C-alpha positions in Angstrom: -13.3 -3.2 -7.2 -10.4 -2.5 -9.5 -9.8 -4.8 -12.6 -6.3 -5.3 -11.4 -5.7 -4.8 -7.8 -2.1 -5.2 -7.8 -1.0 -1.6 -7.6 -3.5 -1.4 -4.8 -1.8 -3.9 -2.5 1.6 -2.8 -3.5 0.8 0.6 -2.4 -1.0 -0.5 0.8 1.7 -2.9 2.0 4.4 -0.4 1.2 3.1 2.3 3.3 2.4 -0.1 6.1 5.8 -1.4 6.1 7.3 2.4 6.3 4.7 3.2 9.0 6.1 0.1 10.9 9.6 1.2 10.7 8.5 4.8 12.0 9.3 6.0 15.6 6.6 8.0 17.2 9.1 8.9 19.8 11.6 10.7 17.2 9.3 11.8 14.4 6.4 14.4 14.1 3.3 14.2 12.4 4.6 16.5 9.8 7.8 14.5 9.4 5.5 11.2 9.4 3.4 12.4 6.6 6.0 14.0 4.6 8.3 10.9 4.6 5.1 8.8 3.4 4.4 11.2 0.9 7.8 11.3 -0.4 7.9 7.3 -0.5 4.7 6.9 -1.9 5.7 9.2 -4.8 9.4 7.3 -5.0 7.7 3.8 -5.0 5.0 4.6 -7.7 7.6 6.2 -10.1 10.1 3.3 -9.5 7.4 0.8 -9.8 6.1 2.5 -13.1 9.7 2.9 -14.2 10.6 -0.9 -13.8 7.0 -1.9 -15.1 8.1 0.3 -18.5 11.5 -1.3 -18.7 10.2 -4.6 -18.5 7.8 -3.6 -21.4 10.8 -2.0 -23.4 12.8 -5.2 -23.0 10.1 -7.3 -24.3 9.4 -5.1 -27.3 13.0 -3.9 -28.1 11.6 -0.1 -27.9 13.4 2.8 -26.6 12.7 5.1 -23.8 10.2 7.7 -24.1 8.9 10.3 -21.7 5.3 9.6 -23.0 5.6 5.9 -22.7 6.6 6.1 -19.1 3.8 8.5 -18.5 1.4 5.9 -19.9 2.9 3.1 -17.6 2.5 5.6 -14.6 -1.1 6.2 -15.4 -1.9 2.5 -15.5 -0.2 2.3 -12.0 -2.1 4.9 -10.3 -3.6 2.3 -8.0 -0.4 2.2 -6.3 -1.1 5.5 -5.2 -4.7 4.8 -4.2 -3.9 1.9 -1.9 -1.1 4.3 -0.3 -3.4 7.0 0.1 -5.9 5.1 2.3 -3.6 4.5 5.4 -2.1 8.2 4.8 -5.5 9.7 4.9 -6.3 7.5 8.3 -3.2 9.2 9.5 -4.4 12.6 8.8 -7.9 12.1 10.4 -5.8 11.2 13.5 -3.8 14.1 13.4 -6.8 16.3 13.0 -8.7 14.8 15.7 -5.6 15.2 18.1 -4.4 11.4 18.5 -1.2 10.6 19.4 1.3 10.0 16.4 1.9 6.6 17.8 -1.7 6.0 17.8 -2.1 7.3 14.2 0.8 5.0 13.0 -1.1 2.0 14.3 -4.4 3.0 12.8 -2.5 3.4 9.4 -1.2 0.0 9.7 -4.4 -1.5 10.6 -6.2 0.3 8.0 -3.4 -1.3 5.6 -4.4 -4.8 6.9 -8.1 -4.1 6.5 -7.7 -3.0 2.8 -5.7 -6.3 2.1 -8.0 -8.5 3.9 -11.0 -6.4 2.1 -9.5 -7.1 -1.3 -9.3 -10.7 -0.7 -12.8 -10.9 0.7 -14.0 -8.9 -2.3 -12.1 -11.0 -4.9 -13.3 -14.2 -3.4 -17.1 -13.0 -3.2 -16.6 -11.9 -6.8 -15.2 -15.4 -7.7 -18.2 -17.0 -6.0 -16.2 -18.7 -3.3 -17.9 -19.8 -0.1 -16.7 -21.4 3.2 -13.5 -23.0 3.1 -12.2 -21.6 -0.1 -12.9 -18.0 1.0 -11.4 -18.4 4.5 -8.3 -19.9 2.5 -8.0 -17.0 0.6 -8.9 -14.6 3.1 -6.1 -16.0 5.5 -3.4 -15.3 3.1 -4.2 -11.7 3.0 -4.5 -11.8 6.6 -1.0 -13.2 7.0 0.5 -10.6 4.7 -1.1 -8.0 6.9 0.0 -9.4 10.0 3.6 -9.7 8.9 3.4 -6.2 8.7 2.0 -6.0 12.1 4.9 -8.1 13.4 7.4 -6.0 11.7 6.0 -2.9 13.8 6.3 -5.4 16.9 9.8 -6.2 16.3 11.0 -2.7 15.6 9.4 -1.3 18.5 
């Protein structure tokens, strides 16, 4: 478990939302994987830049590339969270699944990551019963909102 899973969740949900908007009828595997990879890099850099900008405002420091790289390194969990659904899509591509199936697998992989993260946090916090169910259901709701986005767009 990451010390701070925020980036993992951000990356996972970002990829899931992008996949939810994909149209398997119009895109190919290559286009989908390429678009997800570019979106991941864009989101990671934008998230890192925004975080670094906030730090500079608080400390009245100027922009430096070294500072941006330091912040981007701390935000690598965003790429990790986004990479797992992408790997699921690549596996589907390798085994010959349809792109529509692969996109669904990628989305459900994202849902599982968010729910799994909530369960891991709850277990680590020694939550039991109702507390663990409530905490996990918040993660499940977030994941299901992405599924709802997919259903609404297609």
